[in-house]
VOTI-808626 format. One record per residue (C-alpha): x, y negated, z. Coordinates in steps of 0.001 Angstrom, whole numbers, padded with zeros to 6 digits, always signed. Last residue first. Layout:
N
XYZ/...
//
This chain:
633
-149768+023130-008650/-146649+022204-010686/-146973+018436-009511/-147136+019399-005930/-144197+021577-006149/-142337+018719-007828/-143199+016505-004960/-141775+018998-002515/-138525+019276-004304/-138287+015361-004635/-138780+014957-000833/-136254+017719-000037/-133762+016305-002335/-134119+012925-000664/-133332+014496+002797/-130334+016304+001451/-128905+013244-000442/-129526+011118+002748/-127540+013575+004764/-124775+013511+002211/-124706+009868+002172/-124367+009714+006070/-121392+011954+005825/-119963+009948+002963/-120321+006849+005307/-118273+008569+007822/-115560+009553+005484/-115527+006089+003872/-114684+004585+007274/-111839+007059+007862/-110537+005970+004451/-110584+002326+005519/-109013+003237+008813/-106048+004810+006942/-105934+002073+004244/-105513-000575+006977/-102874+001447+008859/-100872+002002+005695/-100974-001617+004913/-099817-002673+008348/-097098+000159+008471/-095532-000274+005103/-093989+003142+005413/-097431+004874+005026/-098293+002748+001812/-094943+003967+000372/-095859+007561+001112/-099221+007120-000344/-097779+005790-003600/-095297+008518-003753/-098118+011156-003630/-100116+009590-006564/-103891+009195-006505/-103984+006529-003780/-105608+005959-000354/-106546+009610+000288/-109664+011598+000581/-112638+009277+001600/-112247+007031-001230/-112449+009543-003876/-116068+010447-004716/-117648+007209-003473/-121340+008138-003764/-124061+005774-005071/-126732+006506-002549/-130137+008324-003642/-133277+006468-002234/-133770+004937-005738/-134665+008367-006995/-137378+008740-004308/-139232+005732-005680/-139166+007196-009299/-140309+010543-007927/-143308+008812-006317/-143954+006736-009583/-144663+010007-011614/-143978+009164-015337/-140745+011232-015365/-137864+010449-017725/-135772+009337-014890/-135819+012890-013643/-133130+013831-016305/-130842+011122-015390/-131270+011832-011716/-130563+015566-012409/-127450+014605-014338/-126341+012315-011515/-126755+015019-009012/-124603+017466-011025/-121802+014929-011299/-122005+013963-007582/-121656+017695-006838/-118553+017971-009130/-116909+014812-007805/-117709+015963-004224/-115801+019083-004887/-112759+017562-006589/-110360+017634-003574/-106712+017422-004450/-104310+018624-001810/-102545+015988+000241/-099404+016926+002138/-097675+013545+002796/-100039+010676+003253/-103455+012275+004129/-102152+015679+005151/-099735+014158+007619/-102285+011560+008930/-104852+014203+009675/-108231+012610+009514/-110150+011893+012681/-113276+013954+013054/-116695+012909+011628/-116021+014348+008126/-115379+017939+009333/-114414+019213+005987/-116095+022593+006251/-119464+021512+007661/-119928+018413+005518/-119051+020628+002502/-121410+023399+003492/-124256+020965+003980/-123479+019190+000586/-123473+022637-001125/-126853+023870+000226/-128495+020514-000663/-126970+020477-004333/-128442+024071-004700/-131901+022820-003880/-131444+019997-006202/-130382+022312-008983/-133315+024472-008493/-135751+021561-008421/-134239+020016-011557/-134557+023349-013468/-138144+023559-012514/-138997+019967-013234/-137416+019954-016666/-137999+016261-017393/-140443+015105-020139/-138950+014307-023633/-139468+011272-025672/-140557+008756-022951/-141453+005222-023942/-142070+002605-021271/-139271+004135-019049/-139691+003843-015271/-136963+002105-013336/-133943+003263-011454/-131634+000690-009681/-129192+002338-007269/-127373+000023-004777/-123690-000396-004633/-122193-000340-001032/-119564-002571+000099/-116108-000937+000868/-114035-004049+000383/-112183-002731-002601/-115409-001221-003979/-117302-004468-003827/-114605-006249-005579/-114338-003730-008426/-118145-003892-008853/-118084-007707-008889/-115222-007720-011432/-117016-005417-013745/-120312-007528-013425/-118484-010642-014250/-117111-009321-017549/-114618-011901-018488/-111762-009719-019314/-113856-007077-021205/-111112-005329-022970/-110759-005350-026826/-107439-003562-026550/-105517-006322-028252/-107306-009002-026354/-106569-007247-023087/-102897-006904-023854/-102537-010594-024945/-104405-011586-021770/-102083-009825-019594/-098923-010800-021372/-099967-014415-021141/-100695-014278-017660/-097345-012527-016902/-095746-015406-018702/-097780-018157-016824/-096319-017611-013316/-092626-017197-014248/-092798-019896-016636/-094291-022391-014019/-091574-021225-011409/-088815-021382-013742/-087762-025103-012971/-087895-024514-009324/-086351-021177-009196/-083433-022037-011600/-082884-025165-009492/-082780-023437-006140/-085483-024617-003870/-085399-027213-000899/-082599-029284-002764/-084931-032344-003320/-084688-032050-007042/-085538-028346-006868/-088527-028971-004692/-089628-031849-006929/-089314-029881-010127/-090918-026821-008702/-093925-028887-007649/-094037-030571-011024/-093812-027373-013024/-096375-025553-010812/-098790-028506-010786/-098285-029154-014674/-098816-025432-015484/-101951-025281-013522/-103198-028371-014948/-102299-027048-018492/-104298-023948-017967/-107345-025924-016620/-107176-028355-019555/-107063-025628-022097/-109903-023787-020550/-112184-026919-020597/-110999-027879-024093/-111763-024250-025410/-115161-024250-023716/-116511-027344-025594/-114457-028635-028451/-115500-026192-031185/-115056-022400-031014/-116367-019652-028666/-115158-016148-029211/-114082-015705-025533/-111782-012799-026047/-110220-013966-029311/-109756-017480-028112/-108377-016149-024904/-105863-014249-027068/-104883-017226-029078/-104515-019774-026091/-102373-017583-023810/-099943-016307-026330/-099750-019894-027801/-099134-021329-024399/-096132-019010-023782/-094700-019767-027274/-094754-023503-026844/-093706-023099-023139/-090424-021931-024527/-089518-025603-025571/-090254-027075-022279/-088344-024282-020520/-085247-024834-022581/-084908-028453-022407/-085979-028347-018765/-082952-026194-017884/-080493-029108-018766/-082743-031522-017145/-082688-029686-013990/-078975-029262-014063/-078522-033077-014689/-080922-034036-011734/-079193-031590-009530/-075866-033354-010195/-077349-036789-009416/-078859-035582-006190/-075758-033887-004992/-073901-037198-005788/-076381-039224-003851/-076098-036857-000870/-072299-037198-000977/-072565-040964-000758/-075281-041061+001787/-073422-038470+004041/-070212-040384+003772/-072117-043525+005165/-073902-041493+007812/-070536-039985+008843/-068944-043390+009218/-071939-044641+011254/-071811-041754+013544/-068043-042003+013986/-068407-045691+014866/-071007-044947+017237/-068954-042081+018765/-065986-044250+019191/-067877-047251+020692/-069735-044740+023151/-066270-043384+024164/-064880-046819+024749/-067795-047865+026597/-067681-044866+028706/-063993-045343+029258/-064375-048866+030443/-067064-047975+032784/-064891-045387+034406/-061986-047754+034455/-064074-050299+036411/-065353-047763+038892/-061909-046386+039723/-060827-043140+038091/-060640-039870+040296/-064104-038970+039252/-063075-038877+035444/-060211-036499+036110/-062559-034130+038085/-065396-034264+035537/-062839-033438+032777/-061725-030235+034565/-058494-028737+033540/-057133-025419+032290/-054065-023883+030643/-052212-027082+030532/-050962-028146+027147/-054118-030246+026321/-053485-032160+029451/-049760-032593+028625/-050614-033758+025126/-053291-036163+026469/-050827-037683+028931/-048163-038122+026166/-050924-039776+024018/-052111-041998+026723/-048484-043306+027160/-047983-043747+023323/-051426-045472+023146/-054381-043760+022048/-056430-045030+018790/-054267-043125+016463/-055490-039753+017753/-053669-037853+014857/-055550-034563+015440/-059226-035065+015042/-059157-038323+012930/-056588-037035+010624/-058546-033807+010059/-061640-035865+009397/-059948-038134+007047/-058608-035032+005132/-062018-033707+004916/-063359-037031+003678/-060599-037117+001022/-061331-033537-000022/-065031-034405-000368/-064211-037442-002515/-062254-035403-004746/-064951-032868-005012/-067246-035711-005775/-065290-036834-008769/-064572-033381-010118/-068213-032268-009816/-069491-035478-011352/-067111-035147-014352/-068040-031538-014864/-071747-032313-014562/-071279-035284-016984/-069610-033077-019669/-072347-030442-019473/-075006-033065-019495/-073331-034702-022630/-073333-031245-024398/-076851-030745-023434/-078024-033951-024671/-078251-037045-022432/-080977-039794-021788/-082846-037532-019327/-079945-037233-017078/-079989-040855-016179/-076650-041410-014402/-075182-043799-017132/-078349-046137-016808/-076301-049018-015623/-074146-049101-018893/-077278-049536-021011/-077120-053291-020610/-080357-054891-020236/-082195-056339-023266/-082904-059900-022924/-086342-061336-022915/-086236-064995-022257/-086662-066286-018715/-082965-066969-017981/-082956-068317-014416/-081286-071228-012581/-083552-072375-009906/-084791-075995-009897/-086463-077086-006650/-089374-079579-006273/-090608-081033-002996/-093732-082244-001377/-094421-083133+002165/-090849-082913+003337/-088821-082402+006518/-085099-082404+006035/-082310-080833+008313/-078679-081190+007743/-075749-079150+008688/-072198-079437+010032/-069806-076522+009951/-067834-075873+013097/-064103-075031+013092/-063088-078314+011191/-060913-078362+008126/-061927-081737+006797/-065547-083075+006682/-066241-083147+002944/-064447-079656+002463/-066963-078064+004907/-069790-078691+002386/-072910-079268+004551/-075024-076395+005676/-078720-076723+004717/-081947-076455+006580/-085087-077723+004530/-088531-077915+006148/-092116-077667+004643/-095365-079088+003659/-095576-078440+000114/-093220-076584-002462/-093010-076547-006133/-090386-074091-007579/-089246-074576-011108/-087551-071679-012835/-084846-072260-015427/-083809-071077-018794/-087233-070489-020327/-087015-073712-022442/-090511-074752-021348/-089670-074245-017550/-090822-071209-015700/-093176-071481-012857/-093176-070951-008969/-095822-072284-006819/-095917-073556-003267/-097385-073170+000217/-096529-073762+003937/-092928-074136+003282/-089556-073139+004791/-086208-073485+003069/-082879-072030+004356/-079601-073187+002767/-076156-071510+002467/-073166-073565+001255/-070960-073054+004256/-071308-069324+004065/-069830-069196+000595/-071466-069976-002724/-075036-070510-003941/-076774-068439-001258/-080278-069860-001104/-082622-068211+001345/-086257-069165+000694/-089215-068626+003167/-092742-069187+001884/-095807-068748+003849/-098320-069108+001039/-097853-068715-002762/-100212-070163-005459/-100565-068359-008686/-104254-069538-008923/-105853-066065-009670/-103245-063871-008152/-103229-065931-004725/-100137-064911-002659/-099385-064169+000841/-096495-063939+003167/-093955-064740+000666/-090185-064145+001103/-087791-065283-001548/-083991-064389-001621/-081863-066535-003929/-078560-066405-005603/-079984-064961-008866/-083839-064511-008913/-084905-060876-008537/-084002-060814-004874/-087537-060501-003459/-087762-060248+000353/-090939-058289+001727/-094393-059276+002888/-096138-059911-000484/-094293-058996-003621/-092776-061458-006248/-093212-059764-009632/-095244-062342-011340/-092874-065304-010764/-090278-062884-011880/-091136-063599-015626/-088797-060977-017123/-086652-058617-015067/-089370-055838-015013/-089597-056026-018793/-085641-055643-018964/-085814-052451-016878/-088733-051089-018992/-086913-051742-022217/-083795-050169-021265/-085436-047155-019710/-087288-046859-023231/-083995-047077-025141/-082341-044326-023037/-085426-041961-023190/-085489-042474-026909/-081812-041737-027363/-082209-038614-024999/-085312-037445-027032/-083925-037301-030516/-081074-034945-030134/-081483-032388-027472/-085360-032697-026970/-085901-032880-030630/-083826-029764-031248/-085690-027797-028427/-088997-028975-029896/-087996-027843-033348/-087054-024482-032102/-090386-023942-030323/-092295-025344-033262/-090511-022701-035496/-091427-020123-032901/-095088-021301-033001/-095160-021081-036732/-093749-017639-036797/-096194-016583-034133/-098944-018075-036019/-098228-015918-039140/-098178-012788-037182/-101248-013365-034975/-103611-011432-037244/-101041-008643-037216/-101068-008718-033378/-104912-008467-033493/-104802-005251-035538/-105965-005102-039127/-108044-001986-039891/-110574-003739-042075/-113074-003523-039123/-110473-005641-037038/-110656-008418-039767/-114503-008210-039943/-114718-008691-036155/-112397-011673-036434/-114631-013252-038985/-117652-012759-036908/-118339-016645-036935/-117768-016885-033353/-114648-014974-033163/-113049-016681-036015/-113905-020098-034497/-112532-019053-030953/-109518-017716-032866/-108715-021211-034127/-110079-023166-030975/-107670-021284-028769/-104833-021676-031145/-105515-025451-031531/-105834-025954-027693/-102767-024078-026676/-100518-025362-029562/-101594-029019-028768/-100821-028533-025081/-097421-027167-025923/-096612-029885-028387/-097762-032858-026347/-094947-032670-023729/-092114-032453-026420/-093598-035577-028207/-093816-037647-025017/-090322-039302-025410/-091125-040147-029064/-094429-041819-028344/-092788-043772-025501/-089927-044866-027846/-092555-046107-030499/-094852-047660-027886/-091949-049784-026338/-090547-050653-029734/-093991-051943-030883/-094311-053972-027627/-090840-055573-028161/-091851-056350-031697/-095206-057800-030768/-093629-060414-028424/-093737-060024-024548/-095468-062861-022691/-095022-061194-019347/-098667-061332-018439/-099251-057605-018590/-096427-055505-019313/-094826-054542-016048/-098114-054068-014340/-099261-051613-017075/-096266-049312-016116/-098100-046159-014793/-101111-046867-017125/-098961-046618-020062/-097931-043023-019083/-101367-041899-018900/-102183-043719-022305/-099328-042078-023872/-100333-038591-022671/-103779-039108-023873/-102546-040200-027288/-100181-037558-027725/-102680-035057-026929/-105209-036346-029389/-102313-036580-032011/-101473-032945-031337/-105182-031876-031329/-105626-033102-035005/-102308-031874-036453/-102810-028451-034621/-106392-028011-035857/-105330-028506-039379/-102441-026160-039035/-104301-023453-037265/-107011-022957-040086/-104186-023251-042761/-102199-020599-040876/-105256-018382-040539/-105897-018398-044248/-102165-018149-045231/-101811-015190-043032/-104988-013521-044391/-103774-014194-047963/-100645-012185-047333/-097018-013184-047009/-094848-010227-047218/-092227-009230-044670/-089881-006626-045994/
//
């Protein structure tokens, strides 16, 4: 039975206080980042405080699931960093309590947060996303005079298209204005050109007042006034200054949510499932209709006359016929007519296919969005647990508390997660990757990292020992490690020179015999290396004896012997024998031809280097033996 202990309460209290603080910090940072994206839609729109309060409220609710994983990562890292820095974690381990037992209370808390995050995304998040999308769309439609862009037509004002070549943000003046007014049918259209102008809202916020200077007005007259004539008369007016009143409601009106029906983020899992079924059914029906149209187009040949149809059927029934021959028999006028007809059909078919492709592509995009959002609800919740098993072990390993190193590490981890998740999302949304792969990319990369750091922290491994990684890197590349032997200031026991001299003489004989019997210069036998390898521990034994002698002679006061000791190379005792310890690994490396070839030449290089090392050892042994003889005399 699980019992709550004082240690669990102590760690939970430490974590809880930090979690609350870091959550609000992360929430504030994410809200500022989100706000910066839509700052242009808020400034200068005359929005009331209640509208702004609703905007910040729904924005905060939407960003809660994103702030939770980052808050867990940062708070767990700081918690165990503080415990390690104050030696409390060492005392806990000295009491016989493992690291996983220390994590126990926080694992339960993180699991509850994970469940709460999923519930929040499935129940509260969709409604807040829907409300926020409504507010953003309504804000963009308010005060259109601030939204008119440069160089493109703006259709935000009903029944009008406005083109502005340049605008002055400070004065609000517009330059190079072209206005298309479409108040009714074609007969009612008007085109207005002006050198400059200004667009302002009226006091009642129900109309827009357009002031124009130095321009022309082209307008079609009402056809009903002139009878039922084929041509539509128009009038032209040149003006120095003119004012136009445009109908527009400038008050803030909440947009109808019906236009946001395809927003997957505004739906729960159940709604997403229903939406996917409906979309699949609708677009499958469209696809079957398009397929039937294609079959009808290919085989019906409606465009052919009855006489041409009979001729086409006879030609098709024939075993073989040459299109070029039939084409060359036609007169020049009929050839041109045939080419124009064929080109017209192909152009029409291409346009039809482009239109159908646009519809089906939009359908695929909407369906993918719904599937991505369904998976995102699970991955976002599980990231809380993943981030805990990254932050807590890293804090136990680094043992640095406060807001220094933990913040840097948390930001780096979250940036990696964000890049992977955003890349997978975009690739899955575009259809380049499978949806499960794109949304699972970040989790698939960070889960092994969490397992690795948890394992290393549980075994007190030196994960951030730079010297260890440096030595491993040098061994993989075959770089030589240098020996550093220094004289000791305090020597308790002098070396046994006679014993060391006999051992060095014996080592010289053994290395000579080993180099002769193993033929280190010759090409290694591939069969023996990868398939019939026999263990070779002779060099390991010789190197062990030599290291014992070096350790004993390190107690000498003779500077010449200390200099000679630094001449000894650091011998690689296994790299010259086979690529791997296990036989099946060697066989697999041989099958992978590029890898096996690289490992084979690497091993050959180590054999040649071992031969040079053995010669150096023999020569250095001679120097030290002669020096010992001089000392004894």
